[in-house]
HTML snippet that shows the backbone in 3Dmol.js (N, CA, C, O; Angstrom):
<script src="https://3Dmol.org/build/3Dmol-min.js"></script>
<div id="view" style="width:600px;height:400px;position:relative"></div>
<script>
const pdb = `
ATOM      1  N   MET A   1      10.356 -47.912  23.629  1.00  0.00           N
ATOM      2  CA  MET A   1      11.523 -48.070  22.804  1.00  0.00           C
ATOM      3  C   MET A   1      12.639 -47.210  23.358  1.00  0.00           C
ATOM      4  O   MET A   1      12.384 -46.213  24.033  1.00  0.00           O
ATOM      5  N   LYS A   2      13.878 -47.592  23.074  1.00  0.00           N
ATOM      6  CA  LYS A   2      15.013 -46.798  23.532  1.00  0.00           C
ATOM      7  C   LYS A   2      15.358 -45.758  22.484  1.00  0.00           C
ATOM      8  O   LYS A   2      15.218 -45.991  21.283  1.00  0.00           O
ATOM      9  N   ALA A   3      15.811 -44.608  22.958  1.00  0.00           N
ATOM     10  CA  ALA A   3      16.222 -43.534  22.063  1.00  0.00           C
ATOM     11  C   ALA A   3      17.431 -42.825  22.657  1.00  0.00           C
ATOM     12  O   ALA A   3      17.530 -42.656  23.872  1.00  0.00           O
ATOM     13  N   ALA A   4      18.344 -42.415  21.789  1.00  0.00           N
ATOM     14  CA  ALA A   4      19.467 -41.580  22.210  1.00  0.00           C
ATOM     15  C   ALA A   4      19.010 -40.142  22.032  1.00  0.00           C
ATOM     16  O   ALA A   4      18.766 -39.696  20.911  1.00  0.00           O
ATOM     17  N   VAL A   5      18.894 -39.425  23.124  1.00  0.00           N
ATOM     18  CA  VAL A   5      18.320 -38.081  23.118  1.00  0.00           C
ATOM     19  C   VAL A   5      19.401 -37.072  23.502  1.00  0.00           C
ATOM     20  O   VAL A   5      20.239 -37.341  24.363  1.00  0.00           O
ATOM     21  N   VAL A   6      19.372 -35.918  22.858  1.00  0.00           N
ATOM     22  CA  VAL A   6      20.303 -34.838  23.170  1.00  0.00           C
ATOM     23  C   VAL A   6      19.481 -33.680  23.724  1.00  0.00           C
ATOM     24  O   VAL A   6      18.628 -33.128  23.029  1.00  0.00           O
ATOM     25  N   TYR A   7      19.740 -33.317  24.973  1.00  0.00           N
ATOM     26  CA  TYR A   7      19.016 -32.223  25.617  1.00  0.00           C
ATOM     27  C   TYR A   7      19.801 -30.916  25.606  1.00  0.00           C
ATOM     28  O   TYR A   7      19.227 -29.844  25.798  1.00  0.00           O
ATOM     29  N   GLU A   8      21.119 -31.001  25.379  1.00  0.00           N
ATOM     30  CA  GLU A   8      21.949 -29.800  25.350  1.00  0.00           C
ATOM     31  C   GLU A   8      23.109 -30.010  24.390  1.00  0.00           C
ATOM     32  O   GLU A   8      23.505 -31.142  24.114  1.00  0.00           O
ATOM     33  N   ALA A   9      23.645 -28.917  23.889  1.00  0.00           N
ATOM     34  CA  ALA A   9      24.751 -28.988  22.930  1.00  0.00           C
ATOM     35  C   ALA A   9      25.994 -29.567  23.588  1.00  0.00           C
ATOM     36  O   ALA A   9      26.221 -29.399  24.786  1.00  0.00           O
ATOM     37  N   GLY A  10      26.789 -30.248  22.781  1.00  0.00           N
ATOM     38  CA  GLY A  10      28.031 -30.816  23.292  1.00  0.00           C
ATOM     39  C   GLY A  10      28.457 -32.018  22.485  1.00  0.00           C
ATOM     40  O   GLY A  10      27.972 -32.240  21.376  1.00  0.00           O
ATOM     41  N   GLY A  11      29.351 -32.778  23.035  1.00  0.00           N
ATOM     42  CA  GLY A  11      29.882 -33.955  22.375  1.00  0.00           C
ATOM     43  C   GLY A  11      29.076 -35.201  22.711  1.00  0.00           C
ATOM     44  O   GLY A  11      27.947 -35.113  23.194  1.00  0.00           O
ATOM     45  N   PRO A  12      29.670 -36.366  22.451  1.00  0.00           N
ATOM     46  CA  PRO A  12      28.990 -37.632  22.706  1.00  0.00           C
ATOM     47  C   PRO A  12      28.591 -37.838  24.167  1.00  0.00           C
ATOM     48  O   PRO A  12      27.675 -38.607  24.458  1.00  0.00           O
ATOM     49  N   ASP A  13      29.266 -37.162  25.070  1.00  0.00           N
ATOM     50  CA  ASP A  13      28.927 -37.285  26.485  1.00  0.00           C
ATOM     51  C   ASP A  13      27.561 -36.683  26.803  1.00  0.00           C
ATOM     52  O   ASP A  13      27.023 -36.926  27.883  1.00  0.00           O
ATOM     53  N   LYS A  14      26.997 -35.912  25.895  1.00  0.00           N
ATOM     54  CA  LYS A  14      25.677 -35.299  26.102  1.00  0.00           C
ATOM     55  C   LYS A  14      24.525 -36.189  25.638  1.00  0.00           C
ATOM     56  O   LYS A  14      23.360 -35.846  25.838  1.00  0.00           O
ATOM     57  N   LEU A  15      24.845 -37.346  25.011  1.00  0.00           N
ATOM     58  CA  LEU A  15      23.798 -38.296  24.627  1.00  0.00           C
ATOM     59  C   LEU A  15      23.219 -38.941  25.869  1.00  0.00           C
ATOM     60  O   LEU A  15      23.960 -39.373  26.752  1.00  0.00           O
ATOM     61  N   VAL A  16      21.917 -39.008  25.940  1.00  0.00           N
ATOM     62  CA  VAL A  16      21.230 -39.657  27.050  1.00  0.00           C
ATOM     63  C   VAL A  16      20.367 -40.763  26.452  1.00  0.00           C
ATOM     64  O   VAL A  16      19.471 -40.492  25.652  1.00  0.00           O
ATOM     65  N   VAL A  17      20.640 -42.020  26.844  1.00  0.00           N
ATOM     66  CA  VAL A  17      19.833 -43.140  26.372  1.00  0.00           C
ATOM     67  C   VAL A  17      18.678 -43.306  27.342  1.00  0.00           C
ATOM     68  O   VAL A  17      18.878 -43.493  28.542  1.00  0.00           O
ATOM     69  N   THR A  18      17.454 -43.235  26.803  1.00  0.00           N
ATOM     70  CA  THR A  18      16.275 -43.271  27.655  1.00  0.00           C
ATOM     71  C   THR A  18      15.147 -44.012  26.955  1.00  0.00           C
ATOM     72  O   THR A  18      15.159 -44.164  25.734  1.00  0.00           O
ATOM     73  N   GLU A  19      14.188 -44.465  27.719  1.00  0.00           N
ATOM     74  CA  GLU A  19      12.991 -45.088  27.170  1.00  0.00           C
ATOM     75  C   GLU A  19      11.999 -43.995  26.798  1.00  0.00           C
ATOM     76  O   GLU A  19      11.749 -43.083  27.587  1.00  0.00           O
ATOM     77  N   VAL A  20      11.443 -44.085  25.613  1.00  0.00           N
ATOM     78  CA  VAL A  20      10.426 -43.132  25.175  1.00  0.00           C
ATOM     79  C   VAL A  20       9.240 -43.904  24.626  1.00  0.00           C
ATOM     80  O   VAL A  20       9.381 -45.048  24.194  1.00  0.00           O
ATOM     81  N   ALA A  21       8.087 -43.286  24.645  1.00  0.00           N
ATOM     82  CA  ALA A  21       6.879 -43.921  24.111  1.00  0.00           C
ATOM     83  C   ALA A  21       6.941 -43.969  22.590  1.00  0.00           C
ATOM     84  O   ALA A  21       7.461 -43.056  21.948  1.00  0.00           O
ATOM     85  N   LYS A  22       6.409 -45.036  22.028  1.00  0.00           N
ATOM     86  CA  LYS A  22       6.323 -45.141  20.572  1.00  0.00           C
ATOM     87  C   LYS A  22       5.339 -44.076  20.088  1.00  0.00           C
ATOM     88  O   LYS A  22       4.230 -43.980  20.613  1.00  0.00           O
ATOM     89  N   PRO A  23       5.730 -43.277  19.093  1.00  0.00           N
ATOM     90  CA  PRO A  23       4.852 -42.192  18.658  1.00  0.00           C
ATOM     91  C   PRO A  23       3.553 -42.712  18.030  1.00  0.00           C
ATOM     92  O   PRO A  23       3.552 -43.739  17.352  1.00  0.00           O
ATOM     93  N   ALA A  24       2.467 -42.003  18.260  1.00  0.00           N
ATOM     94  CA  ALA A  24       1.173 -42.352  17.669  1.00  0.00           C
ATOM     95  C   ALA A  24       1.145 -41.875  16.217  1.00  0.00           C
ATOM     96  O   ALA A  24       1.699 -40.827  15.888  1.00  0.00           O
ATOM     97  N   VAL A  25       0.503 -42.643  15.367  1.00  0.00           N
ATOM     98  CA  VAL A  25       0.403 -42.280  13.948  1.00  0.00           C
ATOM     99  C   VAL A  25      -0.870 -41.462  13.748  1.00  0.00           C
ATOM    100  O   VAL A  25      -1.968 -41.911  14.077  1.00  0.00           O
ATOM    101  N   LYS A  26      -0.709 -40.267  13.210  1.00  0.00           N
ATOM    102  CA  LYS A  26      -1.848 -39.385  12.930  1.00  0.00           C
ATOM    103  C   LYS A  26      -2.446 -39.747  11.577  1.00  0.00           C
ATOM    104  O   LYS A  26      -1.778 -40.359  10.744  1.00  0.00           O
ATOM    105  N   ASP A  27      -3.687 -39.374  11.358  1.00  0.00           N
ATOM    106  CA  ASP A  27      -4.327 -39.597  10.059  1.00  0.00           C
ATOM    107  C   ASP A  27      -3.525 -38.938   8.954  1.00  0.00           C
ATOM    108  O   ASP A  27      -3.160 -37.767   9.057  1.00  0.00           O
ATOM    109  N   GLY A  28      -3.249 -39.693   7.894  1.00  0.00           N
ATOM    110  CA  GLY A  28      -2.507 -39.159   6.766  1.00  0.00           C
ATOM    111  C   GLY A  28      -0.992 -39.212   6.943  1.00  0.00           C
ATOM    112  O   GLY A  28      -0.255 -38.831   6.033  1.00  0.00           O
ATOM    113  N   TRP A  29      -0.517 -39.675   8.091  1.00  0.00           N
ATOM    114  CA  TRP A  29       0.921 -39.778   8.365  1.00  0.00           C
ATOM    115  C   TRP A  29       1.347 -41.235   8.304  1.00  0.00           C
ATOM    116  O   TRP A  29       0.503 -42.132   8.301  1.00  0.00           O
ATOM    117  N   SER A  30       2.638 -41.474   8.257  1.00  0.00           N
ATOM    118  CA  SER A  30       3.195 -42.831   8.272  1.00  0.00           C
ATOM    119  C   SER A  30       4.233 -42.928   9.375  1.00  0.00           C
ATOM    120  O   SER A  30       4.899 -41.947   9.706  1.00  0.00           O
ATOM    121  N   LEU A  31       4.366 -44.126   9.944  1.00  0.00           N
ATOM    122  CA  LEU A  31       5.408 -44.386  10.931  1.00  0.00           C
ATOM    123  C   LEU A  31       6.510 -45.158  10.219  1.00  0.00           C
ATOM    124  O   LEU A  31       6.256 -46.216   9.643  1.00  0.00           O
ATOM    125  N   VAL A  32       7.732 -44.634  10.254  1.00  0.00           N
ATOM    126  CA  VAL A  32       8.853 -45.214   9.535  1.00  0.00           C
ATOM    127  C   VAL A  32       9.894 -45.708  10.538  1.00  0.00           C
ATOM    128  O   VAL A  32      10.297 -44.968  11.436  1.00  0.00           O
ATOM    129  N   LYS A  33      10.329 -46.959  10.384  1.00  0.00           N
ATOM    130  CA  LYS A  33      11.386 -47.507  11.224  1.00  0.00           C
ATOM    131  C   LYS A  33      12.721 -47.092  10.613  1.00  0.00           C
ATOM    132  O   LYS A  33      12.985 -47.353   9.440  1.00  0.00           O
ATOM    133  N   VAL A  34      13.554 -46.446  11.416  1.00  0.00           N
ATOM    134  CA  VAL A  34      14.851 -45.961  10.939  1.00  0.00           C
ATOM    135  C   VAL A  34      15.953 -46.821  11.541  1.00  0.00           C
ATOM    136  O   VAL A  34      15.994 -47.046  12.751  1.00  0.00           O
ATOM    137  N   THR A  35      16.839 -47.294  10.687  1.00  0.00           N
ATOM    138  CA  THR A  35      18.013 -48.038  11.116  1.00  0.00           C
ATOM    139  C   THR A  35      19.224 -47.176  10.828  1.00  0.00           C
ATOM    140  O   THR A  35      19.337 -46.611   9.740  1.00  0.00           O
ATOM    141  N   TRP A  36      20.125 -47.066  11.782  1.00  0.00           N
ATOM    142  CA  TRP A  36      21.264 -46.178  11.606  1.00  0.00           C
ATOM    143  C   TRP A  36      22.545 -46.851  12.063  1.00  0.00           C
ATOM    144  O   TRP A  36      22.521 -47.859  12.769  1.00  0.00           O
ATOM    145  N   VAL A  37      23.642 -46.287  11.654  1.00  0.00           N
ATOM    146  CA  VAL A  37      24.961 -46.809  11.983  1.00  0.00           C
ATOM    147  C   VAL A  37      25.739 -45.729  12.712  1.00  0.00           C
ATOM    148  O   VAL A  37      25.790 -44.581  12.271  1.00  0.00           O
ATOM    149  N   LEU A  38      26.347 -46.104  13.834  1.00  0.00           N
ATOM    150  CA  LEU A  38      27.188 -45.154  14.560  1.00  0.00           C
ATOM    151  C   LEU A  38      28.549 -45.078  13.888  1.00  0.00           C
ATOM    152  O   LEU A  38      29.145 -46.105  13.565  1.00  0.00           O
ATOM    153  N   GLN A  39      29.034 -43.878  13.681  1.00  0.00           N
ATOM    154  CA  GLN A  39      30.339 -43.703  13.073  1.00  0.00           C
ATOM    155  C   GLN A  39      31.376 -43.237  14.080  1.00  0.00           C
ATOM    156  O   GLN A  39      32.540 -43.040  13.732  1.00  0.00           O
ATOM    157  N   SER A  40      30.963 -43.061  15.310  1.00  0.00           N
ATOM    158  CA  SER A  40      31.880 -42.588  16.337  1.00  0.00           C
ATOM    159  C   SER A  40      32.015 -43.639  17.431  1.00  0.00           C
ATOM    160  O   SER A  40      31.016 -44.103  17.982  1.00  0.00           O
ATOM    161  N   VAL A  41      33.238 -44.009  17.741  1.00  0.00           N
ATOM    162  CA  VAL A  41      33.478 -44.976  18.816  1.00  0.00           C
ATOM    163  C   VAL A  41      32.965 -44.432  20.138  1.00  0.00           C
ATOM    164  O   VAL A  41      32.471 -45.194  20.969  1.00  0.00           O
ATOM    165  N   ASP A  42      33.073 -43.130  20.345  1.00  0.00           N
ATOM    166  CA  ASP A  42      32.598 -42.522  21.591  1.00  0.00           C
ATOM    167  C   ASP A  42      31.082 -42.682  21.731  1.00  0.00           C
ATOM    168  O   ASP A  42      30.591 -42.972  22.822  1.00  0.00           O
ATOM    169  N   CYS A  43      30.348 -42.498  20.650  1.00  0.00           N
ATOM    170  CA  CYS A  43      28.888 -42.663  20.695  1.00  0.00           C
ATOM    171  C   CYS A  43      28.544 -44.114  20.991  1.00  0.00           C
ATOM    172  O   CYS A  43      27.671 -44.386  21.815  1.00  0.00           O
ATOM    173  N   LEU A  44      29.215 -45.045  20.332  1.00  0.00           N
ATOM    174  CA  LEU A  44      28.955 -46.470  20.544  1.00  0.00           C
ATOM    175  C   LEU A  44      29.248 -46.845  21.995  1.00  0.00           C
ATOM    176  O   LEU A  44      28.474 -47.574  22.614  1.00  0.00           O
ATOM    177  N   LYS A  45      30.348 -46.357  22.534  1.00  0.00           N
ATOM    178  CA  LYS A  45      30.700 -46.651  23.930  1.00  0.00           C
ATOM    179  C   LYS A  45      29.614 -46.134  24.864  1.00  0.00           C
ATOM    180  O   LYS A  45      29.240 -46.821  25.814  1.00  0.00           O
ATOM    181  N   LYS A  46      29.106 -44.940  24.608  1.00  0.00           N
ATOM    182  CA  LYS A  46      28.064 -44.345  25.437  1.00  0.00           C
ATOM    183  C   LYS A  46      26.795 -45.197  25.413  1.00  0.00           C
ATOM    184  O   LYS A  46      26.188 -45.438  26.456  1.00  0.00           O
ATOM    185  N   LEU A  47      26.392 -45.655  24.221  1.00  0.00           N
ATOM    186  CA  LEU A  47      25.168 -46.437  24.100  1.00  0.00           C
ATOM    187  C   LEU A  47      25.302 -47.826  24.721  1.00  0.00           C
ATOM    188  O   LEU A  47      24.350 -48.330  25.317  1.00  0.00           O
ATOM    189  N   VAL A  48      26.453 -48.438  24.591  1.00  0.00           N
ATOM    190  CA  VAL A  48      26.652 -49.807  25.092  1.00  0.00           C
ATOM    191  C   VAL A  48      26.756 -49.833  26.610  1.00  0.00           C
ATOM    192  O   VAL A  48      26.304 -50.795  27.233  1.00  0.00           O
ATOM    193  N   THR A  49      27.326 -48.826  27.212  1.00  0.00           N
ATOM    194  CA  THR A  49      27.552 -48.834  28.656  1.00  0.00           C
ATOM    195  C   THR A  49      26.326 -48.451  29.459  1.00  0.00           C
ATOM    196  O   THR A  49      26.331 -48.603  30.681  1.00  0.00           O
ATOM    197  N   GLU A  50      25.288 -47.966  28.828  1.00  0.00           N
ATOM    198  CA  GLU A  50      24.092 -47.588  29.592  1.00  0.00           C
ATOM    199  C   GLU A  50      23.028 -48.641  29.517  1.00  0.00           C
ATOM    200  O   GLU A  50      21.958 -48.481  30.103  1.00  0.00           O
TER     201      GLU A  50
END
`;
const viewer = $3Dmol.createViewer("view");
viewer.addModel(pdb, "pdb");
viewer.setStyle({}, {cartoon: {color: "spectrum"}});
viewer.zoomTo();
viewer.render();
</script>
């Protein structure tokens, strides 16, 4: 799955879009799908161009 990851402090230019493994579900835990909305044009531009 794709994820926007932040490895260091900064602005939207510090977002890194990368492929990550789907997390394993541990006993007694749940896996929740999160849907989110970008509120910054800079963040959206970063995600779309990569």
